[in-house]
N, C-alpha and C positions, 0 to 999 in steps of 0.2 A: 506616250501621256501628254504631251505637248499637243499633240493634234486633236485630241479629245476633248483637252480643256479649251483650245482655240475655237474648236467647231460647237461648244456649248456656250461660250462666250458670245457669238455671234448670232446664235440663235435667240439667245436672251435678248440682246442689242436691236435685232431685227423683229422681234414678236411685234405684231400689230403695226408694222411697218405701211405708210399708205402715203398718197398723193400729199396730203398737208405738210406731213413730217418730211417728204422731200422737198417742197418748197423752202421748207425752214433751212434743210439742208444745202440747197442750192442759193440761198442766199447769203448764208454764213461762208459757204466756199469763195463765193465772188467777192466778198468784203473782205476775206484773209487775202485772195488773190490783189487785190488793191494796196493791202500793206505789205505783202512778200515782194513785190516786184522790184522796188526801189531797193530794198534790203538786200535781196539775190545777187543783183547788179553790183550793190557797193561791197557786200560781203567777199565776192569772187575777186574783186580788183584788192581789195584789203588783204587777202591771205597772199597776194604775191602771184596769182592766178589772171584771170580774166573774168570780165564782167559775165560772158557768156557761161563758162564754167560754173559760177554760182547760180545761174538760171537754171541749168542744166541740175545741178544738184536739188535745187529745190523741186524741180520736176519729178526727177526720179525719187526722191526721197518722199513727196507727196504721196505718190503712187503705190511704191513697195512698202515704205515703214508705216505709212499710213493705212495700208490693206492688213499690216501683219500686227499693229500696234497693240499693247496691252490695256487701249480704252478707247473710248469712241472720240475723244476730243484731242488726241495729241497732234499737232500740226510739226513735222519735222521739216530740216532743211538746214541751208548755211548759217551759223550764228555769229556774233560778234567774238565770244569764248573761242570758239573753235579755229576762228581766223588769227586770233591773237598766236594761237599756238601754231599756225602751220605759216604763219611769215617767217618764222626761224627756220622752217625746214625748207622754205624755198631760199630763203637766203644763205643756207649752208650750201656744202658740196653736192647735196641731193638734187636740188632741184625741184622743177616741178613734176618729172619722170618720178623722182622719190617719193612725192606726195601720192602719186597713184599706187604706188608700191607699200607705202605705209598704212593707207587708208585699207588697201586688202588685208593686210596682216592687223590691222587695228579690228576690223570685222571679225576676223579669225578669233580674234582674243575675246570679244564682246559675246560671241556664242559660246565659247569655252565657259564665260563667268555664266551663262543662262544654264547651260548642262551642270555646273557645280554649284548653282543657286546662290551665287556670291553677293549678288544686289543688294541683300538685306546690309551689306557692312555700308553702304552709302549712310543708313539713317543713324550710323554712330559717330560721324564725323559731327566735331561741335560747331556749332552755328557761328560763332566768331570766325573760325577756320573757314568756313564758306563765303562769307562775307568778306573776309580779307582777302580771298583768291579772285574773288567777283569784282572787287575794287582795284586791285592789280591788274586784271585783265583789262578792266575799263581804261586805265590809263594807258597800257600799252595800246590798245585800239586808239586813242586819241593822239598818243605822239607818233603812232604809224600814218596818220592820216596828214601829218605836217606838210609834207612835201607836196601832196595834190591839193590840200586847202589854201595853202600861199602860193600854189602855181612856181614851185623852184624846180630848178634844172636838176637833170640826174645829178649825182653824186661820182665822183671818180672813183670813189670806194665806198662801198654801202656794207655795212654791217649787220648782224641779223639781230642786235640789241636796238631797238628804238631810241634809247637815250643817248647812246653814243653816234648815232647817224645825227640825232639834234645837234649835237656838239661838231660834228662833221658839216652840218649845213652852216653854222656859223662862221667855222674856219674857214670856208670857202665865199663868205660875203654876204650869206642869206639874202640871194635877189629875188626879191620876192614878186610875184605879177598882181599887180593892183586889182586887174580887172577879175583874175582867179579868185582874188580873196574876197572881192564884192559879192560875187557869184554863190559864195559859200556862206557869207553873212547873211546872206538875202535869205537861202534856205532855212539857216539857224534861226532866224527872226520869225518868218513864217511858220515853224515849226513849233515855238515858243508862244505866239501870240492866236495860234489857230483854236478857234474855241472847242472844248472836249466834247460837247454834244453832236460838233459835226464830226468828229473825227471817225465815229461809227460808219459815219456814210461815206464819206472822201477824208482817208488819212492825210495827216498835215505833211508828211514826209514825201508824198507824190503831190502834193498840191506844190510845195516847195519847190520840186523838181522840175515840175512843170513849167513854174515862173521864172525860174532862172533859166531853163533851157530856152524860154521866148526871149528872155533880154540877152541871151547869149547870140541872139541870131540878128541883134541890131549891128551894123556895120563896123562901129568903133570898138566893139567887143572883139578885137582879134588877139590872136597869141594865146588863146585859151586853149588848153588840151582836152580833147572828147573822149567819151568813151570809143569809139570806132566801130566799125562792122561787126555786127551780132549775125554770125552765120546762121542761116536758117536750115538748121540739120539737128539731130538728135544725136548722133555719133560726132563726137568733135574730132577734128584731126590730132589735138593734141591728148591723148587718152590712154589707158593701161594698155600695155602687152608685155608678154613675158620676155620678152627681147630685151626690155628695158631694165630688166632686174640684172644689178652688177652684183651676182653671187659671189666674187671674190670680197668684197666689202660689206655682206648680207648682215653682219651685225650690227652695221651703223643704222639700219634700219628699226632695230629692234627697240632703243629708247625712246624715239618720237612715237613709234607705233603703242608703245604704252602708256605714254602722255595721251596722246589720243583717243584710244579706248578707255582710259580711264576719265578723261571729260566728258565723252560720249556719256558713259553709265551713268557720271554724276549729275550732268547736267540734265539730261532724259527723267530721270528717276525723280529727281528733286520737282522737275516740271510738271510729272506725272501726279505725285503726292500730292502738290499745291493746286493743282488743277482738280485733282478729285474733290477736294473740300470745297470749291467754286461750284462744279455741279453736283456735287453729293452723290458721287457714283464710284464704285469701286474699281481699284487702278491694280493691273496685274504685272507686277515689276520684273517676273521672269518673261513674261511673253512681249515685253515691252524691250529686253534686252535681247530675244529673239530677231524682232523687227529691226533693231538698230544695228546689229550686227550682221543680218541679210542684206540690209540696206548698204553698208559701206563697203561689202564685199562687191556688190554690184556694181554703184556708181562709178568709180573709177573706170570700169569698163565701156562707159557714156563720154569720159573726159570731164567728171565733176570731181569735187573736192569731198572729203569727209563731211558728214551732218550729223547733226542733233537734234532732240526735241526742243522745238524754241517757245519759251513762256509766252513771250509778247503776242506771239501769232496764235499759241494755244488760246490765250484768254480771250482774243478777238473772237474767236470761233465759238466761243462759249458765251461769251456775251452777246453776239449775232444770233442766238438762239440754234447752234448747231445739234444736231440729233442723232447722228451716227458717224461713223470715219468716212461715209460716203462726201461731208464735207470737205473733209483734207484731200479726196481725190480730184472733185470738183475743182479745189483750189490749184492743186497740180495741172488740171487740164484746160485752166484757165491762162495758167503761166505760158503752157504749151501753145495757147492759140495766141497770146501776147508777142512770143517769139516770133512767129510767124507772120502776124498781123502789124507788129509795132516794131519790128526790128530796124528800119531805116529811120524812124521816129529815137529810139533808143541809143542809136549810133550817134546822135547829135546831144546828147547830155555830155555837160561839162563835166570833169571829173573833181572838181572843186564841188560841186554840187552834190554829188556824192560823198565827198568829204564831210559835208556840212551835214548830211544824214547821220553818219557815223559818230560825228563830234557830238551831236545831241544823243545819239542812242549810246555811246559811252557814259553821257551823263546820266543817263536815266537806268543803266544797269544797275549803277550802285544801289546796294539796299540802304537808302537813306535813313528810313524808319528806325532800323536795327542798329546802324551806324550813331544816330543820335540818342537810342536808347542808352547804350552801352557809356558813352562819354557823357552825357548830363546826369546818369543814374552814377557815374563815377565806378563801374564795373573794371576795376584795375587789373583784373588777371584777364577779362574778355577783352579791353582794351590792348594788353600785350599779345594775346593770340591774333588778333584782329592785325595790327601793324606788324608783327613779326610775319605770317602768312604773306600779307600784302607785299612788304619787300622782298621776301623770296620768290614770289611770283613773277615780280620785274627782273630780279637778280637771275633767276634760275630758269626753272620750268615750274608746270603744273604738277608733275609728280613729284617732285621733290619739295615745292612749297606744301603740299597736302601732306606730305610726311612729316616735315618740320614742325607745321601747325600742331597735328596729331600727338608727335613726341613732346612737345612743350606742353599741350594740354594734359597729357599722360602725367607727366613731371608736376605739373600744378596739383593734379589730383592727389597724388604719392605725397606732396608737400604739405597739405591740407590734412591728411588723415595721418602724417608724422610717420610715414612711409610703411605705416601696418595698416594696410588695407583690409576690411572686414567684409566678408561674403554679404550679399544683399540679398535678404529675404523679403518675399512680397506675398502676400496671405489677402485674398479675397473672400468676401462672405456676402452674396448678391442676393435680395429678393426682388419684387417687384417693386416697393417702395424706395430699399435703400440699398445702394452697394457701396460695401464697407472696404476699404483696401487700407492694409498694414502695412507698413514698410519700415526695415530694419537696415541699418549700415550706411550706404551711401546712394544719392539719387544724383547721377552725372549722365554725360553724353554717351554712354555705353549701354545704358540700361532704360532710357528715357520713352524708347519707342513700345517697348512692352508695357509701361506704365500707361501710356497715352492709348494704346488699344484696350487695357482694362476699363478705362475711364469712358472712351468713345463708343465705344460698342455694348456698352450696358444698357439696358431698357428701363432701369430704375430712376425714378424721378429724382431721386437726389444721391450724390456721390460724396461720400465722408472718404477723408483721406488722413491717415494718423501718422505724424512725422516725430512723434515723442521720442522715438528711438533712433531717428537718424543724425548722422555725426557729420554730414557734408552733404551740400547741394550747390551745383553751379548755376551759372546763368543760363545754359541751354536747358536745364530742367524748369527753371523759372519761366522763360518763355514759353515751354511747352505747357505748363500749368495755365499761364496765362491764356494762351491760345485755345486750349482745354474748355477754359471758364466761359469764353466767349462763345465756343460752339454750343457748349450745354444752354446756355442763355436763349442762344437762337432758338433752340428745340424746347422753350421753358422748362428746363431742368436747371437743376442748381450743383454747384461744386463747394463743398466746404473743408476747409484744412482744420485739422483737429489737435490742438495745442501742439505748434510749433515751439521747441525749444530756443533759448536766447539766442545762440548763435545764429540760429536759422532766421529768428524773428529780426533780428540786426540787418541780414541782408533782403530781406522781404519789405523792409522800411523803406527800400531804395524805389520800389515799386508802387503802381497804385492799387496793387492786390493787399496790402497792408490793412487797409481800411476794411475790407470784407473781413480778412481774418483776424482783424482785433475784435470785431464784435461777435463772431462765432466760433471761436477758440475751445470754447467749452459747451457748444452744442453738441447735443445727440441726435 
């Protein structure tokens, strides 16, 4: 069944494919190569592996995951979120060999999730929870680069928690290297001031690294640690082998494997869902899980680290005119060519320059619009979900943080409905001109994907949603309605909320939507 659907998807994707479309794929692929190159090197080092491990990950992920992906536009490789999880694995007793084993197990778990079609549960994670763990991961990435950014010497004792390491650095005197710090700051400045319109031609991260590397060649810039030799081979010396599995302590691999599988699923499916709106193209979540599962099983045999779909590289591909998954494959081939042609040059890149790239990347990872929204509109429960999940991400790991965030969200829901949840009933009556949706009960993170599908899949020019009998609505639902409204308006359609009750109206007064609803609350 999976094979038939995949073949049908390819037939539809490559229908009418010609030289003109290939030229667009070629340009998009090469553009993404330029974006992915510095990130692959940086994330390889960030996770506690090597620059070449990050590069190999991006190459194999681009070829295998890109070819099997659930959409034409997904670009996969090493990511900041994944590197933040992996650094704990490397710092633990498992080491780099443990990462390879964990990746293999995670790939198998992802495949099992595809078989049992569990990807749909990602859409049920509350948005503030996702925003919270994203911010937590961003902070972990930034703190994980303190040593390289400031050029600090290795710690006598290193901990897997970045906050603990920061304390250790101060205890040992925080002996910074001014040359390393200057190069890192140069990269940050270049990335911040580089015009956005030029970024699609030459990525700011690449420009920053080139500038910093050239400056580091000046004689008085001595004592700066460099990336070092980039092996010009596909199979790295450090790679997975069955002999590296410690069967006596096999269960120690399970917890990190679950975390990595969960992150790969969440990040890949969120990336796909977001990008599908950008390209206005369907996304097959189940096929994407198959691609991610197969890719993460294969990658460790080459010496790479776990991969996932990357929203930044995917959006660059779409904005660059990507037509099919050929663009992702070209990006991988571009990275492969870079490894063999630019290896000696990449070896001279200062680690502090890559740290600068990751500092800016960590800052940009934060969903600042969503954070501003929940804080400025004083959505207190959303703020609590965000902060609890962010703190849990830093203190524990991704899986525990997500569970804590979801459990807290369920408690908030039960509290608001006074621990007497009513079954939600959704009725739809659709004609060519009007799509009427009547909802009774609650609208919250658990059922918003179904309502969103009813709204966006309609061909009617006007959608009317009746909330007269709704007893509770959360911020995830408000955000879904806001995005749905904007999507419909882009297609010259209308979304109208019919007579919200006083409690819901009070919540909506905190949004820009209330002005629309207030005027049309009795409109038929």
